[in-house]
N, C-alpha and C positions, 0 to 999 in steps of 0.2 A: 199698673194701674191703666185701665182702658178709659180714656175721656168719652163721655157720653155726648159730648156736643164739641163743635169747633172752638167754642169759646173757652173750652177747659184744657184745650191743647197747649202743652208746654212747648214753647219755641225760644230758641236762643240764637240772637242775631250777633254776629261778629264781622266787624269791618273797621278799619284804622281810619276811615273818613266819617266823621260825626254826621255830616250832611246825608250820606248814604244811609247811614243807621236810622236817622230821624225819618228820612223818607220811605223806607221800608217799614218801620213801625207804624207811620200813620197809615200806610196802605193796608197793613194787616188790622188795625184797630178799626178802621172803616168797613173792613170785611167781616169783623165780629169776632176776631180773636183778641182774647183779653190778658192771657198768662205770658206776656212777653219779657224776656230778660235781654238786655243788650251790653255790649262792651266794645271799645274801640282798642284794646289792649288784648293782643292775641296771647300774651302771657298768662292772662287769667282764665282761658278757656277751659283748662282742666279744673281748677277750683269750681268753676260755675257749673260744669257738668255734673260734678259731685254733689253739690248742694241743691241743684234744680232738677236733675234727671229729666233733660228735656225729651220730648217725643220728636222733635225735628230740629236740626241745627241748619242755619243759614250762614254759609262761610265765605268771606272774600279769600282770594287766592293770592294777590300781591300785597303783603303787608310787611311792615318793618318787624324787627326783633324776631319774631317767628312767622314764617309765611304759610299760608294755607296748607301746604303738603306736610310741613312740619307738624302742624296742629293734628292733621289727619293720622300721622304717624303716632303721635301722644294718645289720641282717641282709640286707635287700634289696640293699644295695651290696655285701654281702661275698659272698652265696651266688651261684655262676655261675647265670646264666639257665637253663642246661641240666640244672642239677643238682635233685635232689628231696630236700630235708631239710625233713620236716613240724615244723611247730609247732603244738602243742596249747595253746590258751589256757585258763587256769583263772581265772575271774573270779566275783565276787559280784555284778557288775553284771548283771542279768537283762533290761534293755532291748534293745529290738529293734535300736536304733540303735548300741550297743555292739557287738552281735554282727556288724552291717553294717560298722562300722569296722575291726573286726579282721580279718575276712575280706578286706576290700578292702586291707588293710595287708599281707596274706601269711599270715595264719594258715590252716591247712589244717583245722581243726576245734576246736571249743570245748566247754567243761563248765562248768557254774555250780556254785558253792559254795552249800551243802554238797554232795557228789556221792557217789553210790554206789560202792562198791568194785568191784563186778562190772562196772560201766559204764566206770569208769577204765581197768581192765585190758582190757577189749574194745576201747575205742578206741585204746589204745597198741598192742594186738598188730595191730589192723588197719592202723594208720598204719605200723608197723614193716615188716609183710608187703608193703605198698605200696611202701615205700622199698627193701625188698631186690628185689622184682620189677623196679623202675625201674632199680636199679644194674646187676642182672643183665642187663638188656636193653640197657642203655648199654654194657656190657662186650662184649656179643654184636655190637652194632653197630659198635663200635669194631675189634672182631675182623674183621667182615665187610669193613668198610672198608680194614682194613690188607691182607686178602687181595686186595680188589679192587685196591689201590696195587700190591702187589708183583706181581699178574699183569699189570696194565697196564705196570709198568715192564718185566717180562720180554717183553711182547709188542712194547714199543718198542725194547728191546734186540735183539731177533731182528729186527725190521724194519731196525735200525741196521746190523745185521750182514749182512743181505741188500742194503742199499743200498751200504754199504761194497764188498762184493763186486761189485756192478755197477759202482761207481765205479773201481775197482781194474781190472776188466777193461777199462773204457774207456779208462783211462789206458795200460795195457799194450797195447792194440791200437793206440793212436795212435802209440806208440813202435815198434810193429813195424815200421813201413813205412821210417822212417829207418834203423832198425837192418838192414833187409833190404838197403838201398842201401849202407851202410857195409860190412857183412858181403860183400855180392856183390861189389864192386869191390876189397876186399883180396883175395879169392879169384881175381878175373881178373888183379890186378896180380900176384899171387905166381906165376900160371902163365906170365907173358910177362915179367917183370922180370929185370935182371942180378942178381948176387948181393948187391950193396949194397942195392938197391931191394927186393930179395925179404925181406932181413932187416928192413927196415921194414915191408914187407906183414906179415911175420909178426906183429910187434908190434901193428900195426893190427888184425890178425885176432883176436889174443888179447884184446885191449880189447874188440873187437867180441863175441867169444864170451862174456866174462865178462858183458857187458850183456845179451846173449841169455838167459843162464842165469839172470840176476837176473829178467828179465822173466818168464821160463817159470817161474820159482819163484812169483812174484806170481800168476801165472795160475792155478798149481796150488791155491794158498790160496783163490782165490775159486771154484774149480771145484766144482760140487755135481752128482755124477752117479753111477751105480753103479759098483762097482768094475770096472776094465777091466784084467785080468792080463796081464802080460808078464813076460819075464825081467827081473829087477831086481838090481841090485848094492848091497847094503846099504851098502858104503862109498862109492858114489857119492851114495846118498841122504844119508849123513851129509855128506859135503862139500859137497853143494848147500845143505843147511839151515844148514850153519856159515857158507857164503858169503853167504847172507842177511842173517845176524845178526852177522856179523863186525865191521861198524864200530862197532856199540853195545858189543859187548863189549870192543873194542879200546880205545875211547875211555874206558870205565868201568873199565879196569885188570883185566879178568877174564882169567885164564889159562885157556887151553883145552888139555887133554891128550886126544890121540886114540889109542887103543890099538885099532886095527880092521884084523885082519889081512887080506891081499889074498887068501888062499885060501878065505875063506868060501864055501859053496855059493851058488850063484844061487838067488833066491827067484823064486816064481811069484806075483806081487802086484801091486797097484796102486801104481806108483812115486809118483805124485802124491799118493795119500792118506797114503802113509808118511812123504813128504816134510812134509806138512801136521802129521803127529804130532810129528815131529822138531822143526820150527820152535816148535810150542807148548811143548813139553818144554823147550827151551832158552830161551824167553822166560820161561818160569815160573822156571826155575833161576837167570837174570839177575835177576828180580824179587826173588827170595828174598835176594839179595846186594847189591841196589842201595845200600842205606843203612847197611851195616856197614863198620866201619873195618879190620877185619882182612883176611887173605888171600882173594882172591876166585878161586875155582878150579871149572871145570867139567871132569868127566873122562868121556869116553865110551869105553866098553870092551865089546867084542864077542868072542863065541867060540861055539862049536857044542858043544852038550849033546845027544848021542844024534842024534834026527831033528829037532831044533829049534835054531834059531839065537836066542842071547840078545844083547841090547844093554842095557846099564846106562847111566843118566844121572845121575851124582852131582855134588851140588854141595856147597860148603862153607858154606851159608847158615845162617838162625837155625832151621831145623828146622820141623816142623809140630806142634802140640800134640795130643795123643790125641784129644780131643773134636772137633778139625777134621779129624783123619786120616780118621775113619771116615765122613766126608761129602763128601771132595773130588771124589768122582765123580758125585755128584748134579747133575742139570741145574739151572743157575741158581744153584747155591751158590757163593759167593765171599766171600773175606776182604779183598778189594781195595776201596779207597775208590770211591765212586761215580764212574763215568767212566772208571775205569782197567780195568775188567774186567766180563765179561757172566756168567761162571760156566758158560760153554758148553764151554771148551776141553777140560777133562779128559774131561767127558762124551763128547764127539765123539770123542777120542782113544780112549777104551776102546771106544767102538763101532766104530771103523774097526779096531782089532787083534782084536777078537772076530769081525768079519766075515771076517778071514782066517785064522780058526781058531786065533788066538793068545790070550795072556793078557796082563795088564798089572799089576804090583804096585808096592807102594810101602812102603818102610821108612824112618822118619825118627825122630831123637832131637833133642828141641828143645836148640838150643845147638851140635849136630854135624853138621847137614847132612841132606840127603834124597836117596835113592837110588830112582829108578824103574827097574823091570826090564821089558823087553818081550821076550816069547818068541813066535816065528813059527816055523810047521811048515815043514820043508824038503819041498817038493812038486816032484817032477820035471816040468819044463814039457815041452811037446811040442816035438820036434825040427824046428826050421824053420831055412831059411838066410837070414841076414840080408841084405837087399838091399844094405845099405851094403858087405858084403864083396864083392859082385859087381863085376866089371870092368864100366867103361862099354862097353857093346856099341854099335858103329856102327849106323846105320840101315840098312836095306835099300837105300835110296837117299836122296838128300836130298830133302825135301819142303818144302812152305809152311805156316808156323806163324802163327796170329793170337794175338797177346798182348792181352788186355783187362785194363787195370788204369787207374784214375783218377789213379795216383800215377806221375808222368812217370819219376822216378828208378828206381822198382822195375820199371816195364815195360821201361825201356831195359837195365838190368843182366840181367834174365831174358832179353830179346832176345838180348843180345850172348853170353850162355852158350849159348843154343840154336843161335845161327849159328856157333859154333865146330865144330859137327858138320856143317856144310855146309848147313844149313836156311836158307831164305829166311823173314825174319820182318817182320811188319808189325805196329803198335800201334794199337789202339783204346782211348778213354780211358772208355768206358761200354757197356753192352749195347746200347743202340739204335744207336750207331755202328758196333758190331761185325755187327749184323744187315744194315745198309746195305752194309757191305763184303763180308759173305758173298754177298748178292745179285748183286754186281758181279763178284766173283772167287771161285774155288774154293780151299779150304784143305784140308790134310790133317790138322791138329789145331789145338787151341785151348787156350791156357793163360789162364784167367780168374781175376779176383778175385771175391769174392762181395759185397763191401760197396762200392758205388758210386753215385755221382748219377746222375738221370735213369732209368737201369734197372740194378738190381742183377743180381748173379749168379743169383739164383732167378728172376727174371723173364725174364732172357735165356735161362736154359736151358728155361723153358716155351715160349718163343717157338720156341727152337731145335728143340724136339720137334715143334712143330707146321709149320714151315716147312722146316727142314732136318733131317729125322728121322735121315739116315744119319751125320749129325754128333753125335748125341747120345751115341754110342760112343767119340767121338774127343776128349773134353773132359777136361782136368787142371784141377781147381780150387786155386788157390793162396790161402790165406786168413789173415788174422790174427784173425778172430772166432771163437774156437773155444769160448765159454762158453756161447752162447745154444742152448738147448734146440731151440727151432725150427728153427735154422739147422744143428744136427748132424742132426736128424731129415731135414731136406731132403738134406743131402750124402750120408747114408746111403742114402736112398730113390734117388738118381740112380746108384748104383752106380760113379760115376767115382772115379779116383784124387784123393786130397786131400793136399797138402802145406801145412805150416804155417809161416807167416813168423815170423822170419826163417829161411831154409830153405838147405842145402847146394846150391849150383849143380849139382854133380855128379849129385845126386838128382834134381834137375830135369831134367836132361838125359837121365838113365836112364829116368825115367818117360816122357818124352815119346817117346823112342825106342821105349819099349815100346808104347805106343799106336799109332805108326806101324806097327810090326812086326805088331800084332795086326790092324790096319785092312786090311793088304796081304796 
């Protein structure tokens, strides 16, 4: 505590002579000091120090039972090493040795009896001012240390978020290849099987599609890039977000009510970012109800209000106290225990919604749940023809297509799909092998992965430009690495069509046929 005036300074007076105690007490009271504690028994000093926590101690040196030096020795063991509690020794012993011993024992200053009133008050004021400045400095240092600690923790959390994003992207990429094989074979099986086998193929395809959606949802959470506006169905975004958290909600007994009509206008937005917002909102709603015994329900309700679409996410959780409600959108602010939250989620959500020209609001009553409201403008998207809606156009004539992928299962299923249009296909397991095959035989088109051993897609394309420049316009990239900024920059610079694993094989066929048609 820092006293803001001399009247608040706590002073302990210790002297075995009651007359001396009374004299010093009256002197200090007349000078405006009011928080005084006195004792004539030196054995009580430690007890009084612990109860009073004085800012200054006036201590006689020559006393029975415990002399001043013994009291100083006790105080040295009690007062923390980094604290400054000055002791002013009052003594009739004027010898140099007595002064030396008192200072060595921990006294900050001394006065010899009898003393001048002016000198006593001056020494006391100087020691108290030094004490107050020292405490102020300690508080300032602690404040700086806390600021450094908080900022270090925030930096570590930010780095942890980035590291988790990279890890998530790597895991998703590793899953993409086997999912491509599974999804591809189910598509091929569905087109060639009898009715009974076709039904099983449909079940396999549905399971594969669910895995694909979950992986892409993970990728959308890890993605950090500027908004890419496309036509977005809010209902599909809601369904995708719920699919990602469905297991946790179901196992925790959370009822989910969805009231999102099918006839909502299509939004011109970044579906990945909206998905990220919804997943974060659902996770927060779940967390708010996690330990409550009563009914757990999340309600998602959407509708159109004028030229805006509004989505509400309501929970039956414990609600948010008013003092917390005003801060929930602040970066790094969180009420969750350490390790359970970074305080970044709602801040990022607000930034995403505002980047889309929308608003985010919150209404909460402690004990009655919380409702977040998201409003987004209805912006007419440009009229484009979806490639998925176009029929698979046959090529002008069958061609030779080189499939380059280090995953044999992926390469084989892609090659088989392309071969169904009459094309001849061959497979290379990396870029260097593909260059050797191009040097020996001519090809009309190339479907290449981007992440491969020996020579990856980027190195392969660079060599292709140097050695076979006519082929640079006949490349289709098939990749599961969609998060790397460098990889995205490279793909955009090539101008080549890019398909993301796991992919629709019909889309692969349409894209390859389009490349062949343009080349001829």
